[in-house]
C-alpha positions in Angstrom: 7.6 -10.9 18.7 6.5 -8.2 16.2 4.1 -10.6 14.5 2.6 -11.5 17.9 2.1 -7.9 18.7 0.4 -7.2 15.4 -1.8 -10.2 15.8 -2.9 -9.0 19.2 -3.5 -5.4 18.0 -5.6 -6.8 15.1 -7.8 -8.9 17.4 -6.6 -12.2 15.9 -9.0 -15.0 16.8 -6.0 -17.3 17.3 -5.6 -16.0 20.9 -9.1 -17.2 21.8 -8.2 -20.7 20.5 -5.4 -20.7 23.2 -7.7 -19.2 25.9 -5.7 -16.0 25.8 -7.3 -12.6 26.2 -4.8 -10.4 24.4 -6.5 -7.1 25.1 -7.8 -7.7 28.6 -11.1 -6.4 30.1 -10.1 -2.7 29.6 -9.5 -3.3 25.8 -5.8 -2.3 26.2 -3.1 -4.6 25.0 -1.1 -6.3 27.8 2.6 -6.3 28.0 4.3 -8.2 25.2 6.3 -10.5 27.6 3.2 -11.4 29.6 1.3 -12.0 26.4 4.1 -14.3 25.1 4.0 -16.3 28.4 0.2 -16.7 28.1 0.5 -17.8 24.5 3.2 -20.3 25.4 1.0 -21.7 28.2 -1.8 -22.1 25.6 0.5 -24.0 23.2 1.8 -26.2 26.1 -1.8 -27.4 26.6 -2.5 -28.0 22.9 -2.2 -31.3 21.2 0.7 -31.5 18.7 -0.3 -31.6 15.1 -1.3 -29.6 12.1 -3.7 -27.3 14.0 -1.0 -26.4 16.4 1.5 -25.6 13.6 -1.1 -23.6 11.7 -1.9 -21.5 14.8 1.8 -20.8 15.5 2.1 -19.5 11.9 -1.0 -17.5 12.3 0.3 -15.8 15.4 4.0 -15.6 14.7 4.3 -15.5 10.9 6.3 -17.8 8.7 8.8 -18.6 11.6 5.9 -19.8 13.9 6.5 -23.5 13.3 10.1 -23.2 14.3 9.1 -21.7 17.6 6.9 -24.6 18.7 9.6 -26.5 20.6 10.1 -23.4 22.7 6.4 -22.5 23.0 5.5 -26.1 24.1 7.6 -25.5 27.2 5.0 -23.0 28.4 5.7 -19.9 30.4 7.8 -21.8 32.8 10.1 -22.9 30.0 10.4 -19.4 28.7 11.2 -18.0 32.1 14.1 -20.6 32.4 15.5 -19.1 29.2 15.6 -15.6 30.7 
């Protein structure tokens, strides 16, 4: 989660690839849980493959690829884990 927060604070372009506005209209970062849900929905809608894996690593660091099964469930899948 720390890697995701750092990516959001740094304006990482990976969020745009997922259709996620990490900073919102006001320029302030959204809540980390809501950001994670939005990112998961973005991954759910992505085609599986090298680009998806690379983006997960870009946003989550070296463990990003291991998170893909969880992220591919989207926000709904994450909420079920709560």
